[in-house]
C-alpha positions in Angstrom: -9.5 13.1 -12.2 -7.4 13.7 -15.3 -5.1 16.0 -13.5 -4.7 13.4 -10.9 -4.0 10.8 -13.5 -1.3 13.0 -15.1 0.4 13.9 -11.8 0.2 10.2 -10.7 2.0 9.2 -13.9 4.7 11.8 -13.3 5.2 10.7 -9.7 5.3 7.1 -10.7 7.9 7.7 -13.4 10.1 9.7 -10.9 9.9 6.9 -8.5 10.6 4.0 -10.7 13.3 5.7 -12.9 16.0 5.1 -10.2 14.9 1.7 -9.1 14.3 -1.6 -11.0 10.6 -1.6 -10.5 8.3 -3.6 -12.9 4.6 -3.9 -13.3 3.0 -7.1 -11.8 1.2 -9.4 -14.2 -0.3 -12.0 -11.8 -4.0 -11.1 -12.2 -5.1 -13.8 -9.8 -3.5 -12.4 -6.6 -4.2 -8.7 -7.7 -7.8 -9.5 -8.0 -7.6 -11.5 -4.6 -6.3 -8.5 -2.6 -8.8 -6.1 -4.2 -11.6 -8.6 -3.1 -10.0 -8.6 0.4 -10.0 -4.8 0.6 -13.8 -4.9 -0.4 -14.5 -6.7 2.9 -13.5 -3.5 4.9 -16.3 -1.7 6.6 -14.2 1.5 6.8 -14.3 4.5 4.4 -10.9 3.5 3.0 -11.1 0.0 1.7 -7.4 -1.3 1.9 -6.4 -4.9 1.6 -3.2 -7.0 2.1 -2.3 -10.7 1.3 0.8 -12.6 1.8 1.6 -15.4 -0.8 4.1 -18.2 -0.5 4.6 -21.0 -3.0 1.6 -19.6 -4.9 -0.7 -20.0 -1.9 -2.4 -17.1 0.1 -1.1 -17.8 3.7 -2.6 -14.7 5.2 -4.9 -11.9 4.4 -6.3 -8.7 6.1 -8.2 -5.5 5.4 -8.4 -2.2 7.2 -10.5 -2.2 10.4 -11.5 0.3 12.9 -11.9 -0.3 16.6 -14.6 2.0 18.1 -13.7 0.8 21.6 -10.3 2.7 21.5 -10.9 4.8 18.4 -8.0 3.1 16.6 -7.5 2.2 13.0 -5.8 -1.2 12.2 -4.0 -1.2 9.0 -4.6 -4.0 6.6 -0.8 -5.1 6.7 -0.9 -5.3 10.6 -4.0 -7.4 10.5 -2.5 -9.6 7.7 0.7 -10.2 9.8 -1.4 -11.0 12.8 -3.3 -13.6 10.8 -0.1 -15.5 9.9 0.1 -19.1 11.0 3.6 -19.7 9.6 6.6 -17.5 8.6 6.2 -14.9 6.0 9.9 -15.0 5.2 10.4 -15.0 1.5 6.9 -14.4 0.7 5.3 -11.9 -1.6 2.9 -9.2 -0.2 0.2 -7.7 -2.3 -1.2 -4.3 -1.2 -3.9 -2.2 -2.5 -2.1 1.0 -1.2 1.5 2.0 -0.6 2.4 1.0 3.1 2.8 3.6 5.7 6.2 4.6 6.9 5.2 6.1 10.3 2.2 5.5 12.6 0.3 8.2 14.5 2.1 9.2 17.6 -0.7 8.0 19.8 0.4 4.4 18.8 4.1 4.8 19.2 4.5 1.2 20.2 3.0 0.0 16.8 5.5 -0.5 13.9 4.8 1.1 10.6 3.6 -1.2 8.0 6.9 -0.8 6.0 8.8 -1.8 9.2 6.5 -4.8 9.7 7.3 -5.9 6.1 11.1 -5.6 6.6 10.9 -7.3 10.0 9.0 -10.2 8.6 11.5 -10.7 5.7 9.0 -10.3 3.0 11.0 -10.8 -0.3 8.7 -8.8 -2.7 5.9 -6.3 -2.2 3.3 -5.5 -4.9 1.7 -2.2 -4.6 -1.7 -1.2 -6.0 -1.8 2.5 -5.7 0.9 5.0 -4.4 0.1 7.1 -1.6 -0.5 10.6 -3.1 0.3 12.3 0.2 3.8 13.9 -0.5 4.9 13.1 3.0 4.6 9.4 2.2 4.6 9.0 -1.6 7.4 6.7 -2.7 9.2 6.8 0.7 8.1 3.4 1.7 9.2 2.1 -1.7 12.6 3.6 -1.2 12.9 2.2 2.3 11.8 -1.3 1.1 14.2 -1.1 -1.8 17.0 0.0 0.6 16.3 -3.1 2.8 16.6 -5.6 -0.1 12.8 -5.9 -0.6 11.8 -6.1 -4.3 8.9 -3.9 -5.3 6.5 -4.2 -8.1 3.4 -2.1 -9.0 0.0 -3.3 -10.1 -0.6 -2.9 -13.9 -2.2 0.5 -14.6 -5.5 -1.3 -15.8 -6.4 -1.8 -12.0 -6.2 1.9 -11.3 -9.9 2.5 -11.6 -10.9 -0.5 -9.3 -8.3 0.7 -6.7 -9.4 4.3 -6.7 -13.0 3.1 -6.2 -11.9 1.3 -3.1 -10.2 4.3 -1.6 -13.1 6.7 -2.5 -13.3 9.9 -4.3 -13.0 12.1 -1.2 -9.6 10.3 -0.2 -8.2 10.7 -3.6 -9.3 14.4 -3.8 -8.1 15.2 -0.2 -4.7 13.6 -1.0 -4.4 15.2 -4.4 -5.1 18.7 -2.8 -2.3 18.1 -0.4 -0.1 17.1 -3.3 -1.0 20.3 -5.2 -0.1 22.4 -2.1 3.2 20.6 -1.8 4.0 21.2 -5.4 3.1 24.9 -5.1 5.5 25.3 -2.0 8.3 23.5 -3.9 8.3 26.1 -6.8 
């Protein structure tokens, strides 16, 4: 895991160096979204909440439908659970949002597009997606569309990694190593 930590810090510094990204300090909402993620019965425990006026107005966690063998992203469920507008809200996510959905679900917007469409003002991300095809790209897309982005304080890293699971982290990290190898 040390190699993952070192590379993660390099990735993180590279991404935040050209954007004004700060570390989030609101422990209450960061713990809230971590607890939301723990409700997931899938192998990847991912959570999302939307906060407006210091009140959680919607929450969601990753689910799987065995009926049509489809995964529902936490952000997608969170937006579906909204009873009012999310415009101007803050969204807390345990994992960097996707930028593209599986081709089989072409009629489903990516989570990043959902955030932009719903006019979320700020997104607070727990863990960056290690997959080099995604890592940092959603942050850039959000930033380019006027959405402020913050990251969880590094002290939450262990709790977040535990939610995602060792297999996921190692699988994604191996993809990252192959990507780096090909870039040299």
